All heavy atoms as an XYZ file, in Angstrom:
916
protein
N      91.555     42.625     58.899
C      90.587     43.437     58.216
C      89.198     43.026     58.674
O      88.930     41.845     58.798
C      90.693     43.232     56.713
C      91.940     43.872     56.164
S      92.312     43.415     54.573
C      91.654     44.002     53.361
N      88.327     43.964     58.866
C      86.971     43.618     59.279
C      86.215     42.963     58.139
O      86.552     43.147     56.977
C      86.360     44.972     59.644
C      87.161     45.954     58.884
C      88.544     45.384     58.763
N      85.193     42.202     58.465
C      84.342     41.561     57.467
C      82.938     42.145     57.565
O      82.079     41.586     58.224
C      84.297     40.050     57.697
O      85.553     39.493     57.480
N      82.709     43.269     56.921
C      81.387     43.886     56.987
C      80.366     43.072     56.229
O      80.713     42.223     55.422
C      81.595     45.242     56.342
C      82.726     45.035     55.421
C      83.609     44.005     56.065
N      79.105     43.353     56.448
C      78.033     42.591     55.812
C      77.373     43.358     54.681
O      76.220     43.160     54.377
C      76.999     42.200     56.860
C      77.551     41.361     57.988
C      78.283     40.136     57.521
N      77.408     39.193     56.883
C      77.814     38.102     56.258
N      79.086     37.823     56.191
N      76.955     37.294     55.713
N      78.093     44.238     54.032
C      77.512     45.006     52.944
C      78.564     45.299     51.883
O      79.691     45.620     52.204
C      76.938     46.317     53.483
O      76.523     47.132     52.412
N      78.189     45.189     50.607
C      79.109     45.553     49.531
C      78.862     46.987     49.093
O      79.171     47.364     47.980
C      78.948     44.617     48.308
O      77.586     44.614     47.916
C      79.440     43.239     48.593
N      78.316     47.773     49.974
C      78.088     49.163     49.646
C      79.416     49.826     49.317
O      80.473     49.390     49.752
C      77.393     49.892     50.800
C      76.096     49.216     51.246
S      75.002     48.749     49.902
C      74.139     50.263     49.670
N      79.370     50.908     48.564
C      80.557     51.570     48.050
C      81.624     51.880     49.071
O      82.809     51.739     48.793
N      81.237     52.336     50.258
C      82.239     52.701     51.266
C      83.097     51.495     51.639
O      84.325     51.604     51.727
C      81.561     53.277     52.505
N      82.471     50.346     51.849
C      83.253     49.164     52.191
C      84.196     48.801     51.062
O      85.372     48.556     51.272
C      82.370     47.955     52.508
C      83.150     46.669     52.386
C      84.098     46.337     53.336
C      82.987     45.847     51.294
C      84.866     45.187     53.197
C      83.744     44.693     51.155
C      84.682     44.361     52.114
N      83.669     48.747     49.837
C      84.482     48.309     48.709
C      85.697     49.213     48.546
O      86.821     48.726     48.408
C      83.650     48.249     47.410
C      84.536     47.973     46.207
C      82.577     47.177     47.528
N      85.513     50.516     48.590
C      86.654     51.418     48.398
C      87.669     51.272     49.529
O      88.881     51.255     49.275
C      86.186     52.863     48.250
O      85.547     53.299     49.418
N      87.207     51.155     50.772
C      88.139     50.970     51.894
C      88.855     49.629     51.794
O      90.068     49.542     52.019
C      87.415     51.064     53.239
C      86.969     52.440     53.573
N      87.839     53.471     53.850
C      85.725     52.963     53.662
C      87.163     54.565     54.097
N      85.874     54.288     53.985
N      88.118     48.579     51.471
C      88.721     47.255     51.375
C      89.775     47.220     50.277
O      90.892     46.727     50.482
C      87.665     46.174     51.131
C      88.281     44.813     51.017
C      88.543     44.059     52.151
C      88.645     44.300     49.783
C      89.151     42.820     52.061
C      89.257     43.061     49.680
C      89.509     42.322     50.820
N      89.423     47.711     49.094
C      90.353     47.678     47.967
C      91.621     48.463     48.294
O      92.731     48.012     48.005
C      89.671     48.204     46.684
C      90.680     48.481     45.583
C      88.622     47.202     46.212
N      91.479     49.609     48.926
C      92.641     50.415     49.311
C      93.514     49.647     50.303
O      94.733     49.524     50.123
C      92.189     51.729     49.931
C      93.324     52.631     50.379
C      92.766     53.908     50.996
C      93.840     54.851     51.452
N      94.679     54.337     52.526
N      92.899     49.098     51.341
C      93.663     48.378     52.362
C      94.279     47.100     51.802
O      95.430     46.779     52.086
C      92.750     48.063     53.550
C      93.500     47.583     54.759
C      92.619     47.469     55.995
O      91.524     48.069     56.016
O      93.033     46.768     56.934
N      93.522     46.362     50.990
C      94.033     45.127     50.403
C      95.229     45.427     49.484
O      96.240     44.715     49.508
C      92.936     44.386     49.644
C      93.415     43.100     49.058
C      93.594     42.827     47.735
C      93.814     41.932     49.762
N      94.070     41.556     47.587
C      94.214     40.977     48.817
C      93.866     41.592     51.113
C      94.663     39.716     49.158
C      94.313     40.325     51.455
C      94.705     39.399     50.491
N      95.129     46.484     48.688
C      96.238     46.869     47.809
C      97.491     47.176     48.622
O      98.602     46.776     48.244
C      95.862     48.100     46.980
O      94.773     47.816     46.148
N      97.327     47.881     49.717
C      98.463     48.208     50.579
C      99.100     46.938     51.153
O     100.327     46.824     51.223
C      98.022     49.131     51.713
C      97.649     50.526     51.246
C      96.967     51.365     52.316
O      96.773     50.862     53.456
O      96.608     52.508     52.016
N      98.274     45.997     51.555
C      98.784     44.739     52.115
C      99.585     43.963     51.074
O     100.690     43.488     51.344
C      97.624     43.885     52.665
C      97.054     44.520     53.934
C      98.065     42.442     52.913
C      95.739     43.916     54.387
N      99.034     43.823     49.881
C      99.721     43.061     48.830
C     101.030     43.742     48.453
O     102.072     43.079     48.336
C      98.808     42.851     47.604
C      99.568     42.198     46.454
C      97.588     42.012     47.986
N     101.000     45.042     48.276
C     102.246     45.764     47.944
C     103.292     45.622     49.053
O     104.469     45.400     48.786
C     101.945     47.241     47.700
C     101.312     47.516     46.378
C     101.162     49.016     46.134
N     100.461     49.252     44.898
C      99.198     49.670     44.827
N      98.506     49.932     45.911
N      98.632     49.851     43.652
N     102.841     45.750     50.276
C     103.761     45.670     51.417
C     104.403     44.292     51.535
O     105.592     44.165     51.811
C     103.002     45.992     52.714
C     103.855     45.935     53.977
C     103.010     45.934     55.220
N     102.278     44.670     55.298
C     101.131     44.506     55.977
N     100.585     45.511     56.616
N     100.528     43.331     55.998
N     103.607     43.238     51.331
C     104.082     41.883     51.607
C     104.467     41.082     50.365
O     104.830     39.912     50.480
C     103.003     41.114     52.378
C     102.721     41.733     53.741
O     103.580     42.487     54.250
O     101.635     41.476     54.289
N     104.427     41.672     49.197
C     104.659     40.928     47.949
C     106.016     40.244     47.895
O     106.150     39.192     47.269
C     104.491     41.852     46.748
N     107.008     40.786     48.550
C     108.347     40.181     48.503
C     108.645     39.268     49.685
O     109.768     38.799     49.829
C     109.412     41.282     48.424
C     109.368     41.979     47.088
O     109.186     41.344     46.059
N     109.505     43.291     47.111
N     107.649     39.020     50.501
C     107.880     38.165     51.672
C     107.921     36.705     51.220
O     106.989     36.206     50.593
C     106.773     38.365     52.704
C     107.200     37.933     54.074
N     107.382     36.620     54.403
C     107.490     38.660     55.177
C     107.765     36.538     55.657
N     107.839     37.764     56.154
N     108.985     35.978     51.540
C     109.144     34.622     51.018
C     108.156     33.593     51.568
O     107.966     32.543     50.952
C     110.579     34.254     51.419
C     110.891     35.137     52.579
C     110.125     36.400     52.358
N     107.519     33.863     52.693
C     106.631     32.847     53.253
C     105.213     32.924     52.694
O     104.398     32.043     52.970
C     106.584     32.968     54.782
O     105.963     34.177     55.150
N     104.899     33.913     51.899
C     103.561     34.002     51.302
C     103.534     33.150     50.050
O     104.299     33.379     49.107
C     103.192     35.462     50.989
C     103.064     36.239     52.293
C     101.896     35.524     50.174
C     102.784     37.700     52.131
N     102.660     32.143     50.054
C     102.554     31.262     48.885
C     101.263     31.503     48.112
O     101.141     31.096     46.966
C     102.656     29.777     49.285
C     101.539     29.397     50.243
C     104.023     29.489     49.877
C     101.390     27.918     50.454
N     100.291     32.156     48.738
C      99.021     32.454     48.068
C      98.372     33.648     48.765
O      98.562     33.862     49.966
C      98.084     31.255     48.120
N      97.595     34.397     47.989
C      96.812     35.506     48.537
C      95.389     35.033     48.746
O      94.814     34.403     47.861
C      96.825     36.691     47.585
C      98.178     37.303     47.417
C      98.974     37.226     46.314
C      98.889     38.070     48.383
N     100.142     37.908     46.538
C     100.115     38.437     47.796
C      98.615     38.488     49.680
C     101.060     39.203     48.464
C      99.562     39.253     50.349
C     100.766     39.608     49.742
N      94.835     35.312     49.916
C      93.473     34.902     50.260
C      92.750     36.122     50.850
O      92.811     36.365     52.049
C      93.475     33.736     51.279
C      92.047     33.252     51.535
C      94.349     32.599     50.792
N      92.076     36.896     50.007
C      91.446     38.123     50.502
C      90.225     37.899     51.396
O      89.934     38.743     52.248
C      91.057     38.865     49.230
C      91.041     37.853     48.157
C      91.987     36.770     48.567
N      89.526     36.788     51.224
C      88.320     36.529     52.020
C      88.350     35.110     52.571
O      88.864     34.202     51.944
C      87.052     36.694     51.172
C      86.855     38.079     50.644
C      87.174     38.386     49.330
C      86.353     39.085     51.453
C      86.999     39.666     48.836
C      86.170     40.366     50.975
C      86.500     40.657     49.660
N      87.742     34.931     53.736
C      87.627     33.616     54.356
C      86.160     33.236     54.443
O      85.379     33.908     55.102
C      88.245     33.625     55.758
C      88.150     32.282     56.425
O      88.393     31.261     55.791
N      87.767     32.264     57.679
N      85.814     32.156     53.752
C      84.454     31.624     53.767
C      83.421     32.682     53.394
O      83.730     33.785     53.006
C      84.138     30.993     55.117
C      85.033     29.820     55.439
C      84.669     29.123     56.719
O      84.096     29.761     57.619
O      84.964     27.923     56.822
N      82.167     32.340     53.519
C      81.095     33.259     53.129
C      81.003     34.459     54.048
O      80.645     35.547     53.623
C      79.757     32.520     53.100
N      81.339     34.307     55.323
C      81.219     35.456     56.222
C      82.281     36.498     55.930
O      82.175     37.626     56.347
C      81.227     35.036     57.687
C      82.422     34.244     58.121
C      82.527     32.882     58.171
C      83.684     34.742     58.552
N      83.775     32.514     58.608
C      84.508     33.642     58.858
C      84.206     36.021     58.723
C      85.811     33.774     59.306
C      85.512     36.150     59.175
C      86.288     35.024     59.457
N      83.295     36.116     55.185
C      84.288     37.090     54.770
C      83.880     37.849     53.525
O      84.451     38.865     53.189
N      82.878     37.330     52.805
C      82.380     37.982     51.599
C      81.096     38.697     51.966
O      80.096     38.057     52.287
C      82.098     36.954     50.483
C      81.627     37.664     49.224
C      83.324     36.112     50.220
N      81.098     40.003     51.945
C      79.912     40.742     52.381
C      78.737     40.570     51.436
O      78.921     40.323     50.253
C      80.387     42.193     52.393
C      81.530     42.218     51.455
C      82.176     40.867     51.515
N      77.529     40.713     51.972
C      76.357     40.675     51.108
C      76.003     42.096     50.682
O      76.703     43.041     50.988
C      75.187     39.934     51.770
C      74.586     40.684     52.942
O      74.696     41.926     52.996
O      73.989     40.026     53.802
N      74.912     42.249     49.965
C      74.574     43.546     49.383
C      73.667     44.375     50.265
O      73.258     45.455     49.870
C      73.868     43.348     48.035
O      72.698     42.575     48.269
C      74.764     42.673     47.040
N      73.325     43.888     51.428
C      72.445     44.646     52.289
C      70.971     44.400     52.016
O      70.113     44.969     52.676
N      70.657     43.550     51.032
C      69.255     43.243     50.744
C      68.763     42.214     51.741
O      69.329     41.138     51.865
C      69.108     42.683     49.323
C      69.536     43.598     48.186
C      69.516     42.827     46.872
C      68.611     44.792     48.100
N      67.751     42.513     52.464
C      67.218     41.606     53.480
C      65.923     40.965     52.995
O      65.164     41.561     52.252
C      66.953     42.351     54.790
C      68.199     42.959     55.364
C      69.141     41.859     55.855
N      70.399     42.414     56.269
C      71.564     41.920     55.917
N      71.652     40.872     55.163
N      72.677     42.478     56.336
N      65.668     39.750     53.449
C      64.529     38.991     52.939
C      63.465     38.716     53.994
O      62.550     37.963     53.748
C      65.016     37.639     52.368
O      65.657     36.929     53.422
C      65.968     37.844     51.214
N      63.539     39.317     55.148
C      62.670     38.938     56.258
C      61.184     39.037     55.951
O      60.422     38.142     56.280
C      63.000     39.777     57.491
O      62.867     41.144     57.177
N      60.740     40.096     55.322
C      59.307     40.247     55.102
C      58.947     40.232     53.619
O      57.941     40.788     53.219
C      58.807     41.544     55.750
O      59.463     42.638     55.141
N      59.748     39.599     52.814
C      59.513     39.575     51.383
C      58.869     38.273     50.949
O      58.964     37.257     51.631
C      60.841     39.757     50.640
C      61.626     41.016     50.976
C      62.981     40.982     50.273
C      60.867     42.259     50.572
N      58.211     38.306     49.798
C      57.656     37.075     49.247
C      58.794     36.125     48.894
O      59.950     36.533     48.769
C      56.830     37.382     47.993
O      57.695     37.725     46.922
N      58.484     34.862     48.715
C      59.512     33.874     48.371
C      60.218     34.213     47.067
O      61.433     34.107     46.962
C      58.877     32.493     48.233
C      58.868     31.699     49.478
C      58.431     30.328     49.105
N      59.282     29.389     49.788
C      58.940     28.164     50.051
N      57.767     27.727     49.654
N      59.741     27.372     50.684
N      59.449     34.626     46.064
C      60.031     34.955     44.768
C      60.947     36.167     44.895
O      62.068     36.170     44.383
C      58.934     35.232     43.739
C      59.412     35.580     42.340
C      60.282     34.470     41.772
C      58.218     35.845     41.432
N      60.498     37.185     45.599
C      61.329     38.374     45.800
C      62.571     38.023     46.607
O      63.672     38.494     46.305
C      60.517     39.483     46.509
O      59.381     39.788     45.710
C      61.348     40.733     46.701
N      62.397     37.187     47.622
C      63.544     36.770     48.435
C      64.559     36.019     47.568
O      65.766     36.230     47.691
C      63.083     35.900     49.596
N      64.073     35.152     46.691
C      64.974     34.399     45.808
C      65.702     35.342     44.851
O      66.898     35.199     44.623
C      64.180     33.349     45.036
C      65.037     32.451     44.188
C      64.190     31.325     43.611
N      64.939     30.530     42.686
C      65.702     29.507     43.025
N      65.812     29.169     44.286
N      66.342     28.828     42.108
N      64.973     36.300     44.293
C      65.606     37.274     43.391
C      66.674     38.080     44.132
O      67.734     38.354     43.596
C      64.553     38.203     42.798
C      63.713     37.540     41.746
C      62.706     38.496     41.183
N      61.880     37.825     40.191
C      60.647     38.174     39.899
N      60.079     39.200     40.508
N      59.975     37.520     38.983
N      66.362     38.478     45.363
C      67.340     39.231     46.148
C      68.571     38.389     46.466
O      69.695     38.886     46.458
C      66.716     39.769     47.434
C      65.845     40.976     47.179
O      65.820     41.526     46.084
N      65.114     41.387     48.194
N      68.349     37.102     46.755
C      69.476     36.211     47.029
C      70.372     36.092     45.792
O      71.600     36.112     45.906
C      68.976     34.838     47.467
N      69.757     35.987     44.623
C      70.545     35.913     43.386
C      71.291     37.225     43.137
O      72.440     37.219     42.700
C      69.640     35.576     42.203
C      69.077     34.158     42.208
C      68.043     33.987     41.101
C      70.179     33.127     42.073
N      70.645     38.347     43.433
C      71.313     39.644     43.285
C      72.499     39.757     44.236
O      73.560     40.258     43.864
C      70.321     40.784     43.527
N      72.330     39.267     45.467
C      73.441     39.271     46.430
C      74.593     38.432     45.914
O      75.752     38.826     45.982
C      72.984     38.727     47.782
C      72.325     39.734     48.665
C      72.258     39.270     50.106
N      71.701     37.957     50.299
C      70.397     37.687     50.394
N      69.521     38.642     50.298
N      69.979     36.460     50.584
N      74.272     37.253     45.401
C      75.314     36.353     44.906
C      76.056     36.992     43.735
O      77.272     36.896     43.637
C      74.688     35.015     44.510
C      75.665     33.946     44.068
C      76.790     33.686     45.062
N      76.353     33.235     46.341
C      76.483     32.011     46.814
N      77.073     31.086     46.097
N      76.050     31.704     48.007
N      75.318     37.671     42.838
C      75.977     38.342     41.713
C      76.917     39.444     42.218
O      78.028     39.593     41.718
C      74.942     38.920     40.752
C      74.366     37.886     39.799
C      73.568     38.532     38.693
N      72.363     39.179     39.182
C      71.184     38.587     39.328
N      71.042     37.322     39.013
N      70.143     39.266     39.765
N      76.474     40.214     43.189
C      77.316     41.278     43.748
C      78.548     40.695     44.430
O      79.659     41.227     44.297
C      76.512     42.128     44.728
N      78.377     39.594     45.152
C      79.511     38.937     45.805
C      80.504     38.427     44.756
O      81.711     38.608     44.890
C      79.028     37.784     46.673
C      78.273     38.230     47.902
C      77.598     37.058     48.604
O      77.252     36.057     47.987
N      77.404     37.208     49.900
N      79.985     37.788     43.716
C      80.829     37.257     42.653
C      81.610     38.377     41.980
O      82.814     38.258     41.731
C      79.978     36.492     41.621
O      79.336     35.402     42.277
C      80.825     35.970     40.469
N      80.936     39.477     41.703
C      81.593     40.618     41.063
C      82.721     41.155     41.955
O      83.808     41.455     41.470
C      80.571     41.705     40.782
C      81.137     42.898     40.067
C      80.067     43.942     39.780
O      78.930     43.845     40.226
N      80.446     44.959     39.035
N      82.463     41.262     43.245
C      83.488     41.746     44.165
C      84.681     40.788     44.213
O      85.837     41.218     44.141
C      82.918     41.940     45.569
C      83.925     42.371     46.640
C      84.543     43.724     46.289
C      83.254     42.407     47.996
N      84.419     39.490     44.309
C      85.512     38.519     44.352
C      86.354     38.582     43.082
O      87.596     38.567     43.139
C      84.971     37.106     44.543
C      84.401     36.785     45.912
C      83.805     35.393     45.919
C      85.452     36.911     46.988
N      85.699     38.658     41.945
C      86.443     38.730     40.680
C      87.282     40.000     40.610
O      88.420     39.983     40.141
C      85.477     38.651     39.502
C      84.914     37.273     39.311
C      83.967     37.223     38.149
N      83.467     35.877     37.972
C      82.339     35.580     37.345
N      81.596     36.539     36.841
N      81.956     34.331     37.238
N      86.725     41.113     41.052
C      87.444     42.380     41.045
C      88.691     42.300     41.934
O      89.789     42.717     41.521
C      86.525     43.511     41.514
C      87.231     44.811     41.694
N      87.688     45.569     40.631
C      87.586     45.489     42.817
C      88.286     46.650     41.094
N      88.236     46.627     42.417
N      88.537     41.766     43.138
C      89.667     41.680     44.068
C      90.717     40.698     43.551
O      91.917     40.950     43.676
C      89.181     41.317     45.491
C      90.351     41.026     46.416
C      88.326     42.453     46.054
N      90.299     39.609     42.937
C      91.269     38.664     42.349
C      92.048     39.328     41.216
O      93.276     39.175     41.130
C      90.557     37.423     41.828
S      90.098     36.259     43.114
N      91.360     40.051     40.346
C      92.042     40.727     39.238
C      93.030     41.766     39.764
O      94.159     41.878     39.265
C      91.018     41.378     38.312
N      92.614     42.515     40.764
C      93.509     43.501     41.383
C      94.744     42.817     41.965
O      95.881     43.260     41.743
C      92.759     44.253     42.486
C      93.615     45.121     43.407
C      94.209     46.289     42.645
C      92.792     45.590     44.597
N      94.527     41.735     42.680
C      95.634     41.016     43.308
C      96.593     40.490     42.251
O      97.811     40.572     42.409
C      95.094     39.878     44.188
O      94.151     40.420     45.119
C      96.214     39.185     44.948
N      96.063     39.968     41.153
C      96.907     39.462     40.066
C      97.742     40.575     39.436
O      98.892     40.358     39.062
C      96.037     38.824     38.994
C      96.229     37.364     38.955
C      95.549     36.623     37.859
N      95.286     35.330     38.467
C      94.164     34.992     39.039
N      93.153     35.808     39.067
N      94.027     33.813     39.598
N      97.152     41.758     39.303
C      97.914     42.881     38.758
C      99.066     43.277     39.690
O     100.126     43.666     39.239
C      97.001     44.088     38.526
C      96.139     43.966     37.286
C      95.483     45.271     36.898
N      94.704     45.892     37.957
C      93.428     45.653     38.223
N      92.769     44.759     37.503
N      92.799     46.282     39.201
N      98.824     43.177     40.999
C      99.830     43.584     41.979
C     100.918     42.525     42.195
O     102.050     42.856     42.538
C      99.159     43.911     43.315
C      98.215     45.113     43.290
C      97.474     45.226     44.609
C      98.971     46.388     42.964
N     100.569     41.246     42.034
C     101.547     40.165     42.242
C     101.194     39.001     41.322
O     100.297     38.219     41.609
C     101.540     39.714     43.705
C     102.592     38.647     43.985
O     103.265     38.176     43.039
O     102.737     38.269     45.160
N     101.907     38.904     40.241
C     101.647     37.845     39.249
C     102.349     36.532     39.585
O     102.251     35.569     38.851
C     102.085     38.310     37.867
C     101.310     39.507     37.366
C     101.735     39.889     35.967
N     101.135     41.129     35.561
C      99.922     41.227     35.004
N      99.207     40.151     34.814
N      99.448     42.393     34.660
N     103.063     36.494     40.707
C     103.879     35.319     41.017
C     103.201     34.325     41.950
O     103.705     33.224     42.124
C     105.212     35.746     41.663
O     104.955     36.337     42.944
C     105.958     36.731     40.778
N     102.093     34.692     42.566
C     101.483     33.803     43.560
C     100.068     33.407     43.183
O      99.374     34.093     42.450
C     101.476     34.482     44.923
C     102.879     34.626     45.472
C     102.858     35.118     46.894
N     104.187     35.176     47.447
C     105.009     36.197     47.302
N     104.651     37.251     46.602
N     106.197     36.172     47.863
N      99.659     32.281     43.745
C      98.294     31.813     43.574
C      97.331     32.715     44.337
O      97.715     33.380     45.297
C      98.163     30.383     44.102
C      99.033     29.339     43.405
C      98.958     28.026     44.161
C      98.625     29.171     41.961
N      96.065     32.690     43.912
C      95.025     33.465     44.584
C      93.851     32.539     44.876
O      93.395     31.799     44.005
C      94.540     34.631     43.712
C      95.706     35.571     43.411
C      93.398     35.379     44.394
C      95.388     36.608     42.363
N      93.394     32.587     46.121
C      92.170     31.890     46.530
C      91.146     32.990     46.798
O      91.327     33.796     47.702
C      92.388     31.040     47.801
C      91.103     30.324     48.184
C      93.516     30.059     47.585
N      90.091     33.032     46.015
C      89.156     34.152     46.114
C      88.482     34.246     47.476
O      88.431     35.303     48.085
C      88.137     34.131     44.983
C      87.437     32.800     44.815
O      87.678     31.870     45.608
O      86.641     32.680     43.864
N      87.935     33.145     47.963
C      87.296     33.114     49.290
C      87.523     31.724     49.858
O      86.837     30.780     49.488
C      85.815     33.430     49.200
N      88.473     31.591     50.713
C      88.905     30.285     51.193
C      87.786     29.497     51.855
O      87.098     30.001     52.740
C      90.056     30.472     52.189
C      90.739     29.175     52.524
O      90.935     28.368     51.595
O      91.071     28.959     53.692
N      87.590     28.272     51.377
C      86.756     27.322     52.077
C      85.303     27.221     51.716
O      84.621     26.303     52.147
N      84.761     28.134     50.891
C      83.324     28.024     50.675
C      82.911     28.508     49.301
O      82.687     27.740     48.400
C      82.566     28.789     51.772
C      81.074     28.837     51.544
C      80.299     27.696     51.641
C      80.445     30.013     51.195
C      78.939     27.733     51.407
C      79.090     30.051     50.963
C      78.338     28.914     51.076
O      77.003     28.962     50.834
N      82.781     29.784     49.128
C      82.206     30.390     47.932
C      83.316     30.745     46.949
O      84.157     31.569     47.247
C      81.419     31.649     48.350
C      80.832     32.417     47.214
C      79.779     31.903     46.488
C      81.336     33.656     46.868
C      79.232     32.615     45.436
C      80.798     34.374     45.823
C      79.743     33.857     45.100
N      83.315     30.100     45.774
C      84.366     30.355     44.797
C      83.797     30.864     43.487
O      82.650     30.589     43.138
C      85.167     29.079     44.515
C      85.982     28.624     45.675
N      87.101     29.302     46.116
C      85.843     27.565     46.502
C      87.614     28.677     47.149
N      86.867     27.619     47.408
N      84.633     31.589     42.756
C      84.317     32.014     41.401
C      85.322     31.366     40.468
O      86.238     30.689     40.918
C      84.426     33.550     41.264
O      85.803     33.916     41.373
C      83.604     34.266     42.318
N      85.178     31.626     39.173
C      86.161     31.073     38.236
C      87.448     31.890     38.210
O      88.334     31.621     37.419
C      85.563     30.944     36.840
C      85.099     32.273     36.283
O      85.215     33.317     36.927
N      84.551     32.250     35.087
N      87.584     32.867     39.102
C      88.808     33.665     39.206
C      89.842     33.034     40.129
O      90.991     33.456     40.145
C      88.481     35.063     39.736
O      87.635     35.727     38.842
N      89.427     32.059     40.906
C      90.334     31.467     41.893
C      91.331     30.519     41.228
O      91.033     29.913     40.201
C      89.536     30.733     42.985
O      90.391     30.475     44.091
C      88.922     29.435     42.498
N      92.499     30.400     41.828
C      93.490     29.425     41.359
C      93.344     28.099     42.087
O      93.735     27.060     41.563
C      94.910     29.958     41.593
C      95.215     31.156     40.710
O      94.800     31.155     39.536
O      95.859     32.100     41.199
N      92.810     28.132     43.292
C      92.626     26.926     44.094
C      91.190     26.856     44.588
O      90.655     27.852     45.073
C      93.558     26.940     45.315
C      95.052     26.961     45.045
C      95.813     27.196     46.340
C      95.481     25.661     44.407
N      90.587     25.696     44.476
C      89.257     25.469     45.046
C      89.468     24.828     46.404
O      90.015     23.728     46.495
C      88.427     24.549     44.154
C      88.172     25.126     42.795
S      87.166     26.580     42.884
C      85.712     26.003     42.098
N      89.070     25.509     47.446
C      89.295     25.020     48.800
C      87.964     24.734     49.469
O      86.935     25.310     49.124
C      90.073     26.054     49.621
O      89.333     27.277     49.641
C      91.449     26.301     49.018
N      87.979     23.839     50.423
C      86.766     23.444     51.130
C      87.085     23.266     52.601
O      88.067     22.616     52.950
C      86.230     22.119     50.566
C      85.035     21.509     51.277
C      83.808     22.405     51.148
C      84.739     20.132     50.731
N      86.271     23.854     53.442
C      86.391     23.644     54.884
C      85.296     22.661     55.282
O      84.118     22.917     55.081
C      86.187     24.953     55.654
C      87.241     25.964     55.366
N      87.243     27.191     55.992
C      88.326     25.945     54.559
C      88.280     27.889     55.556
N      88.951     27.149     54.679
N      85.680     21.540     55.831
C      84.731     20.506     56.239
C      84.706     20.448     57.751
O      85.678     20.055     58.388
C      85.144     19.159     55.645
C      84.154     18.071     55.965
O      83.216     18.267     56.734
N      84.350     16.922     55.377
N      83.581     20.842     58.315
C      83.449     20.871     59.770
C      82.615     19.699     60.299
O      81.942     19.816     61.308
C      82.824     22.197     60.221
C      83.667     23.386     59.857
C      83.310     24.234     58.805
C      84.832     23.662     60.546
C      84.082     25.331     58.469
C      85.618     24.767     60.217
C      85.228     25.576     59.184
O      86.004     26.664     58.857
N      82.672     18.578     59.619
C      81.919     17.400     60.049
C      82.339     16.983     61.453
O      83.532     17.001     61.791
C      82.141     16.258     59.077
N      81.377     16.601     62.262
C      81.668     16.208     63.638
C      82.210     14.782     63.740
O      82.745     14.387     64.751
C      80.424     16.363     64.506
C      79.957     17.793     64.525
C      79.214     18.103     65.777
C      78.611     19.465     65.668
N      79.260     20.472     66.379
N      82.031     14.005     62.669
C      82.566     12.639     62.669
C      83.757     12.583     61.727
O      83.845     13.339     60.766
C      81.503     11.632     62.216
O      81.079     11.979     60.905
C      80.320     11.642     63.172
N      84.673     11.674     61.991
C      85.908     11.653     61.244
C      86.019     10.651     60.196
O      86.864     10.602     59.414
């Protein structure tokens, strides 16, 4: 699935439709142990609000608005996934940005030292 950079209506409706089809299709597959609709922050689209020429306060407000929209989308997709398959865990956005809808808190650590 593509990872667009906007939570505009067209993306959300296409994503929800495609995600629902995937979960329904694969719900009985024995190797699926968890559903992960998004990967890291780049998998969670933003709201299209750009901060390039805005004041700091406006940029901060826009960032908070983006985060709220992202959170709302993640919660919606988690609830949908739970309705479609109540037997598996759900990770809202693997590795980075989580909401209280997730069953697992995951972290991707890309440290260059071990």
